[in-house]
Structures are given as structure tokens and as C-alpha cells.
C-alpha positions as a printed NumPy array, in Angstrom:
array([[ 57.301,   7.122, -10.496],
       [ 58.252,   3.916,  -8.798],
       [ 54.693,   2.551, -10.09 ],
       [ 55.252,   3.878, -13.724],
       [ 58.837,   5.03 , -14.565],
       [ 57.486,   5.959, -18.229],
       [ 54.931,   8.524, -16.856],
       [ 55.849,  11.716, -18.906],
       [ 54.052,  14.177, -16.694],
       [ 55.478,  12.7  , -13.551],
       [ 59.037,  13.148, -14.841],
       [ 58.241,  16.696, -16.256],
       [ 56.592,  17.989, -13.129],
       [ 59.256,  16.6  , -10.814],
       [ 62.027,  18.158, -13.082],
       [ 60.221,  21.472, -12.954],
       [ 59.855,  21.344,  -9.257],
       [ 63.355,  20.246,  -8.537],
       [ 64.805,  22.918, -10.927],
       [ 63.793,  25.561,  -8.515],
       [ 66.576,  24.578,  -6.014],
       [ 70.213,  25.077,  -7.74 ],
       [ 71.367,  22.202,  -5.492],
       [ 68.836,  19.913,  -7.282],
       [ 69.526,  20.809, -10.911],
       [ 71.491,  17.546, -11.906],
       [ 68.168,  15.584, -10.647],
       [ 65.997,  17.877, -12.304],
       [ 67.759,  17.567, -15.645],
       [ 67.755,  13.9  , -15.449],
       [ 63.817,  13.966, -15.047],
       [ 63.397,  16.59 , -17.715],
       [ 65.779,  14.609, -20.054],
       [ 63.549,  11.583, -19.338],
       [ 60.378,  13.213, -20.127],
       [ 61.84 ,  14.49 , -23.516],
       [ 63.095,  10.949, -24.271],
       [ 59.438,   9.72 , -23.754],
       [ 57.913,  12.44 , -25.717],
       [ 60.343,  14.398, -27.865],
       [ 57.612,  16.439, -29.647],
       [ 56.453,  18.133, -26.501],
       [ 57.35 ,  21.775, -26.626],
       [ 57.065,  22.291, -22.773],
       [ 59.323,  19.692, -21.825],
       [ 62.003,  20.848, -24.263],
       [ 61.665,  24.325, -23.117],
       [ 61.925,  23.193, -19.479],
       [ 65.114,  21.291, -20.386],
       [ 66.74 ,  24.235, -22.031],
       [ 65.99 ,  26.38 , -18.867],
       [ 67.352,  23.845, -16.668],
       [ 70.509,  23.322, -18.615],
       [ 71.062,  27.301, -18.717],
       [ 70.464,  27.546, -14.889],
       [ 73.418,  25.179, -14.681],
       [ 75.457,  27.158, -17.13 ],
       [ 75.373,  24.41 , -19.483],
       [ 75.014,  26.73 , -22.405],
       [ 75.851,  24.321, -25.383],
       [ 73.172,  21.834, -24.027],
       [ 70.686,  24.723, -23.523],
       [ 71.188,  25.865, -27.171],
       [ 70.718,  22.364, -28.441],
       [ 67.385,  22.029, -26.412],
       [ 66.334,  25.442, -27.45 ],
       [ 66.963,  24.8  , -31.046],
       [ 64.805,  21.561, -30.78 ],
       [ 62.014,  23.628, -29.023],
       [ 62.152,  26.186, -31.828],
       [ 61.788,  23.466, -34.392],
       [ 58.833,  22.24 , -32.533],
       [ 57.355,  25.707, -32.106],
       [ 57.792,  26.549, -35.663],
       [ 56.021,  23.469, -36.704],
       [ 53.13 ,  24.229, -34.445],
       [ 52.877,  27.923, -35.355],
       [ 53.528,  29.051, -31.838],
       [ 54.558,  32.567, -32.664],
       [ 55.047,  33.725, -29.104],
       [ 57.207,  30.863, -28.077],
       [ 59.154,  31.265, -31.268],
       [ 60.08 ,  34.845, -30.231],
       [ 61.003,  33.773, -26.604],
       [ 63.274,  30.906, -27.912],
       [ 64.983,  33.236, -30.468],
       [ 65.715,  35.552, -27.665],
       [ 67.091,  32.606, -25.537],
       [ 69.216,  31.49 , -28.329],
       [ 70.604,  34.851, -29.031],
       [ 71.771,  34.986, -25.404],
       [ 72.996,  31.481, -25.035],
       [ 74.71 ,  31.212, -28.348],
       [ 77.034,  33.952, -27.119],
       [ 78.058,  31.907, -24.185],
       [ 78.518,  28.367, -25.813],
       [ 80.435,  26.499, -28.31 ],
       [ 78.934,  24.117, -30.784],
       [ 75.842,  22.272, -29.19 ],
       [ 75.79 ,  18.606, -28.38 ],
       [ 72.771,  16.483, -28.29 ],
       [ 69.917,  17.272, -26.098],
       [ 70.158,  14.018, -24.169],
       [ 73.638,  12.162, -23.799],
       [ 74.121,   9.13 , -25.759],
       [ 74.088,   5.971, -23.818],
       [ 77.572,   4.116, -23.634]])
């Protein structure tokens, strides 16, 4: 990534790999957020970001990411993923307050 900090797949793959270790979740979320910023229409990136937020018990952010993923899935007609995302939202909505933005705004 030092060669190309805008490489979407590199950020996505690194975020997924890091998210397997709870101690690495903050860095995983950083890379998954970056992948989302670079390609906000990628359903996989959005879903992976939602899962990483939920693994850190950041349910408002998980809900925001899952809602965005649901919007993308509906637009693409991804029936199975719509079902999965609706289940995630039902679980996470019960654990969260109103969702913030998926990616924090820069100061």
C-alpha cells in the first residue's frame, strides 16, 4: 500500500485480514473505511465494514454501514444479501442509538 495508497482491494483485503484479530480491529476498521471511501458502491466493502464495527460493539456505526449496504443490495437486486442485512439490522438496531455516518467526517 505504500506504492499505491488508493488501491481499494489492498485496503479491503488488509481490513478483512486484520479484523480476524480483535486487537487489530481499530486498524482493520481504518482500512475498511478507506476502501469504502474509495468505492462507496462496493457492497462487500460496506458489509465488511459493518461486521468490523459490530465486532467492536460499535452498533450505531454497524447499523449505518448495514443500511448503506442494504441500499446497495436492493439497487443490485441481491436478494440473499438483502435478507442477511435485514437480519443484521434487526439485531444491531436493538443495541444502538441513532446511527452516525459510516466514515467519520474529517475535522
